[in-house]
C-alpha positions in Angstrom: 13.8 17.5 16.3 13.2 21.0 17.7 13.1 22.7 20.8 14.7 22.0 24.2 12.6 19.8 26.7 10.7 21.7 29.3 11.7 21.6 33.0 9.7 18.6 34.8 7.5 20.7 37.0 6.6 23.0 33.9 5.6 20.0 31.5 2.3 20.3 30.1 0.2 19.1 27.0 0.5 15.6 25.3 3.1 14.1 22.9 1.9 11.6 20.1 4.3 9.2 18.7 3.9 7.2 15.5 5.8 4.7 14.0 7.1 5.9 10.7 6.3 4.2 7.5 7.4 4.6 3.7 6.3 3.6 0.5 7.9 0.9 -1.5 8.3 0.8 -5.3 9.0 -2.3 -7.4 11.6 -1.1 -9.9 11.5 -4.5 -11.9 7.9 -4.5 -12.2 7.5 -0.5 -12.3 4.7 -0.1 -10.0 3.9 0.6 -6.3 4.7 -2.5 -4.0 3.1 -1.6 -0.6 4.8 0.1 2.2 7.5 -0.8 4.9 7.2 0.0 8.7 10.7 1.8 9.6 11.2 0.8 13.3 11.8 4.8 13.6 9.5 7.1 15.2 8.0 10.6 14.8 6.1 12.7 17.0 4.6 16.1 17.9 4.0 18.0 21.4 0.8 19.7 21.4 -1.0 21.9 24.2 -5.0 21.3 24.5 -6.6 22.8 22.3 -4.1 21.2 19.8 -1.2 23.4 18.6 -0.3 22.6 15.3 3.0 24.5 15.8 4.3 22.6 18.8 7.8 21.1 18.7 8.1 17.9 17.0 10.9 14.9 16.0 11.4 12.4 13.3 13.7 9.4 12.6 14.4 8.5 16.4 14.8 5.0 17.8 12.0 3.9 20.2 13.7 4.7 23.4 14.9 8.1 22.3 11.4 8.9 21.2 9.9 8.0 24.5 12.6 10.0 26.4 12.1 13.0 24.1 8.3 12.8 24.7 8.3 12.2 28.6 10.7 15.1 29.1 8.0 17.5 27.6 4.7 16.3 28.3 3.1 14.3 31.3 0.8 12.4 28.8 2.6 10.2 26.0 0.3 8.5 23.4 2.4 6.1 21.1 1.5 3.5 18.6 3.8 1.2 16.7 3.3 -0.5 13.4 -0.7 0.1 12.7 -1.9 -0.7 16.0 -3.8 1.4 18.5 -2.4 3.9 20.4 -1.1 3.0 24.3 -0.5 5.4 27.2 3.3 5.8 27.8 3.3 8.7 30.2 2.2 9.6 33.8 -1.3 10.6 32.8 -3.6 8.5 30.9 -6.8 10.8 31.1 -8.3 8.8 27.9 -7.8 5.3 29.4 -5.5 3.9 26.6 -3.8 0.5 27.1 -0.6 0.9 29.0 2.9 0.4 27.1 4.3 -1.4 26.1 1.9 -3.9 24.3 2.2 -7.7 24.7 3.4 -8.3 21.2 6.4 -5.7 21.1 9.3 -7.4 19.8 12.6 -7.3 21.9 14.2 -5.8 18.9 12.1 -3.5 16.5 13.2 -4.1 12.8 12.2 -2.4 9.5 9.4 -4.7 8.2 6.3 -5.1 6.2 2.9 -4.3 7.9 1.6 -7.9 8.9 -1.1 -7.6 6.1 1.5 -7.3 3.5 3.8 -10.2 4.5 2.5 -11.8 1.4 4.9 -9.6 -0.6 8.0 -11.1 0.9 7.3 -14.8 -0.3 10.0 -16.5 -2.0 10.2 -19.2 -4.7 10.8 -21.7 -2.1 7.7 -21.0 -0.2 4.6 -23.6 -0.8 2.5 -22.6 -3.6 -0.5 -20.7 -2.6 -3.8 -19.4 -4.4 -3.5 -16.0 -6.0 -6.3 -13.8 -7.2 -5.4 -12.4 -10.6 -6.3 -9.4 -12.7 -4.8 -9.3 -16.3 -5.4 -6.1 -17.7 -5.3 -6.0 -21.7 -5.0 -2.6 -23.0 -5.6 -1.8 -26.8 -3.8 0.4 -28.8 -5.6 3.6 -29.7 -8.3 3.1 -27.1 -10.2 6.0 -28.2 -11.2 4.4 -31.5 -13.4 1.8 -29.4 -16.2 4.3 -29.4 -16.7 2.7 -33.0 -17.7 -0.8 -34.2 -14.0 -1.6 -33.5 -15.1 -2.2 -29.8 -17.0 -5.3 -31.1 -13.9 -6.7 -32.7 -11.8 -6.0 -29.5 -14.3 -7.9 -27.1 -14.2 -10.9 -29.5 -10.6 -11.0 -28.9 -11.1 -10.5 -25.2 -13.6 -13.5 -25.2 -11.1 -15.6 -26.7 -8.3 -14.4 -24.0 -10.8 -15.2 -21.3 -11.5 -18.8 -22.3 -7.6 -19.5 -22.8 -6.7 -18.2 -19.6 -9.5 -19.6 -17.5 -10.9 -16.4 -16.4 -14.1 -16.5 -14.5 -15.2 -13.2 -15.8 -13.9 -10.1 -17.5 -15.1 -6.3 -17.4 -14.2 -3.3 -19.4 -14.2 -0.9 -16.2 -10.8 0.9 -17.0 -11.6 1.3 -20.7 -15.2 2.9 -20.0 -13.7 5.4 -17.2 -11.6 6.5 -19.9 -14.0 6.7 -22.8 -17.0 8.1 -20.8 -15.6 9.9 -17.7 -12.0 10.9 -18.1 -10.9 11.0 -21.8 -9.7 14.8 -21.5 -8.1 14.2 -18.1 -4.0 14.4 -18.1 -2.9 11.7 -15.6 -0.2 12.6 -13.3 3.1 10.7 -11.8 2.8 7.8 -14.4 -0.8 7.0 -13.8 -1.3 6.7 -17.4 1.1 3.6 -17.3 -0.1 2.1 -14.1 -3.7 2.5 -15.2 -3.9 2.2 -19.1 -7.6 1.8 -20.4 -8.4 -1.4 -21.2 -10.2 -4.9 -20.2 -9.7 -6.7 -17.1 -9.7 -10.4 -17.1 -10.2 -12.3 -13.6 -8.7 -15.4 -12.6 -7.2 -17.7 -10.0 -3.8 -19.1 -10.2 -1.7 -21.2 -7.8 1.9 -20.0 -7.4 4.6 -19.6 -4.6 5.1 -15.5 -5.2 2.8 -13.0 -6.7 5.5 -12.3 -9.5 5.4 -15.9 -10.4 1.7 -16.1 -10.5 1.5 -13.1 -13.0 4.1 -14.6 -15.3 2.1 -17.9 -15.3 -1.2 -16.2 -16.1 0.4 -14.1 -18.7 1.7 -17.2 -20.4 -1.8 -18.6 -20.8 -2.6 -15.8 -23.0 -3.0 -16.3 -26.9 -1.0 -14.2 -29.2 -2.4 -10.7 -29.2 -2.6 -8.1 -32.0 0.4 -5.9 -32.4 0.2 -2.8 -29.8 -1.8 -4.5 -27.3 -0.1 -4.1 -23.8 -0.7 -6.5 -20.9 -0.4 -6.1 -17.2 -0.9 -8.7 -14.6 -1.5 -7.9 -11.0 -1.8 -10.7 -8.4 -3.5 -10.3 -4.9 -3.6 -12.8 -2.3 -6.5 -15.0 -1.9 -8.5 -17.2 -4.4 
């Protein structure tokens, strides 16, 4: 937070307030795991035209954020979650919907965005359909420039039949072989997106992790050095 509030008669400009959001990481599966809405707010005061050096704040509860904004500007625009902006000040030149929105809960808590609620399912929930990608990454992928690729794809065809895949593709492998072979991935992207083949299938399970385990269990024995990464998405 920065700078003291203006006197009420000298207020000018606009304050934009947004709910803070932070990325989530699945330590067990070592991969990004969506995000959480924090139930805290950040914002900035600006003049017109926009003043990027205006005072700002972060980490405030909702009512404190609104108080900070209203003390500094007659126009306040606020959004919670990933919804649209609402007007919470005295002026509303843009004709925004008035704050608060009808679906604002009485108590705002840290939570997943609604479109990520599937990440919160547990083993006791009824099974649902998941769309699975099984990535099979061969050792020494660069060698698949040669006839060894034909041998690898025979293995992939067998694996696709065993798991009941609807289809497979070699997109991650081709990207590595023909476009980014000399690129150096950063922040662990080589682990998250290894070059290989993707098998696409549907699995019925209660959670995404259970669907991934079930898909991996269908695979035949792979030669030494092959890596497997299963990723489940909601929907069939």
